[in-house]
C-alpha positions in Angstrom: 0.0 0.0 0.0 1.5 3.3 -1.0 0.7 6.5 0.8 0.8 9.8 -0.9 2.3 12.7 1.2 1.1 16.2 0.4 4.5 17.9 0.5 3.0 21.2 -0.6 1.0 21.4 2.6 4.0 20.5 4.7 6.0 23.2 3.0 3.3 25.7 3.6 3.0 24.8 7.2 6.8 25.1 7.7 6.8 28.4 5.9 4.0 29.7 8.1 5.8 28.4 11.2 9.1 30.1 10.2 7.4 33.4 9.4 5.8 33.4 12.8 8.6 32.2 15.0 11.8 33.5 13.3 11.3 37.2 14.4 10.4 36.0 17.9 13.4 33.8 18.3 15.5 36.7 16.9 14.3 38.6 19.8 15.2 35.8 22.3 18.7 35.7 20.8 18.9 39.5 21.2 17.8 39.4 24.8 20.0 36.5 25.9 23.1 37.9 24.1 22.5 41.4 25.7 22.0 39.9 29.2 25.3 37.9 28.9 27.1 40.9 27.5 25.8 43.5 30.0 27.6 41.6 32.7 31.0 42.8 31.2 29.9 46.5 31.4 28.4 46.2 34.9 31.5 44.4 36.2 33.8 47.1 34.8 31.7 50.1 35.8 29.5 49.0 38.8 31.6 46.4 40.3 28.7 43.7 39.9 29.4 41.0 39.5 32.8 41.5 41.1 35.8 40.8 39.0 39.1 41.5 40.8 41.0 42.6 37.7 38.4 45.3 37.1 39.0 46.9 40.6 40.0 50.6 40.4 39.4 51.0 36.6 39.7 54.6 35.5 36.8 55.7 33.3 39.1 57.4 30.8 41.2 54.2 30.2 40.7 51.8 27.4 38.9 49.3 29.7 36.8 52.1 31.2 35.6 53.3 27.8 34.9 49.7 26.8 32.8 49.4 29.9 30.7 52.5 29.0 30.2 51.1 25.4 29.2 47.6 26.9 26.8 49.1 29.4 25.1 51.6 27.1 25.1 49.3 24.1 24.1 46.4 26.1 21.0 48.2 27.5 20.1 49.4 23.9 20.3 45.9 22.5 18.5 44.4 25.5 15.6 46.8 25.0 15.7 46.4 21.2 16.0 50.2 20.9 18.4 51.4 18.1 19.3 47.8 17.9 21.1 48.0 14.5 23.5 50.8 15.2 24.2 49.7 18.8 24.8 46.1 17.6 27.1 47.4 14.9 29.2 49.4 17.3 29.3 46.4 19.8 30.3 44.1 16.9 33.2 46.4 16.1 34.2 46.7 19.7 34.3 42.9 20.2 36.4 42.6 17.0 38.9 45.1 18.3 38.9 43.4 21.7 39.7 40.1 20.0 42.6 41.4 18.0 44.0 43.5 20.8 43.6 41.1 23.7 43.5 37.6 22.3 44.9 37.3 18.8 48.4 38.2 20.1 48.4 35.0 22.1 47.9 32.8 19.1 45.8 32.1 16.0 43.2 29.7 17.3 40.4 31.2 19.5 40.2 28.0 21.7 43.9 28.6 22.5 44.0 32.4 22.9 40.7 32.4 24.9 39.0 34.6 22.4 36.0 32.4 21.6 33.5 34.6 23.4 34.8 37.9 21.9 34.6 36.3 18.4 31.1 34.9 19.0 29.8 38.2 20.4 31.3 40.1 17.4 29.5 37.8 15.0 26.2 37.6 16.9 26.2 41.5 17.1 27.0 41.7 13.4 24.1 39.5 12.7 21.8 41.7 14.9 23.1 44.8 13.1 21.7 43.4 9.9 18.6 41.5 11.1 17.4 44.1 13.7 15.8 43.5 17.0 13.1 41.0 16.1 9.4 41.0 16.9 9.7 41.8 20.6 11.6 45.0 20.4 11.1 48.7 20.9 12.3 49.2 17.3 9.5 47.0 16.0 6.9 48.6 18.2 7.9 52.1 16.8 7.9 50.7 13.3 4.4 49.3 13.7 3.0 52.6 15.0 4.5 54.6 12.2 3.2 52.1 9.6 -0.4 53.4 10.0 -1.7 55.9 7.4 -4.0 58.7 8.4 -7.1 56.8 7.0 -6.3 53.8 9.3 -5.1 51.3 6.7 -2.0 49.4 7.5 0.9 49.7 5.1 3.3 46.7 4.9 6.8 47.9 5.6 10.0 45.9 5.5 10.9 47.7 8.7 8.2 45.7 10.6 9.7 42.6 11.6 7.4 39.8 12.2 4.2 41.9 11.7 1.1 40.1 10.5 -0.6 41.5 7.4 
């Protein structure tokens, strides 16, 4: 007995699932990354969590400025507000951190302890292109501005994960 499988229906369901959940999971990636990243900024500037090597950091030093960028950029990415420019700056900061602090100790990130800096750099680069996802302030603001005076909704590529 041969059973015919309707692959068109499966593809349609998969496409619908992906359209619905991709922007939401993008937001989950953004929030998780920002929460992990924020710890670096708060440790440098606020002393929490405490890292002994960050004691007595001068705000005008390279590490102090990095802490400011990490704290401000981390909060922006966490909220999904100005996600693209904030993530682009953080991606560059992590690339610089990798090449200044890790690459001189060897080529391979596993050996030079630069995996986290490299991963943060590429995740932030992705967020700089993809945006904040469905659950972001950027998306909320784009949805609000997508209404025309007569109340009809315009479909905008700026609206991530918005239903038609």
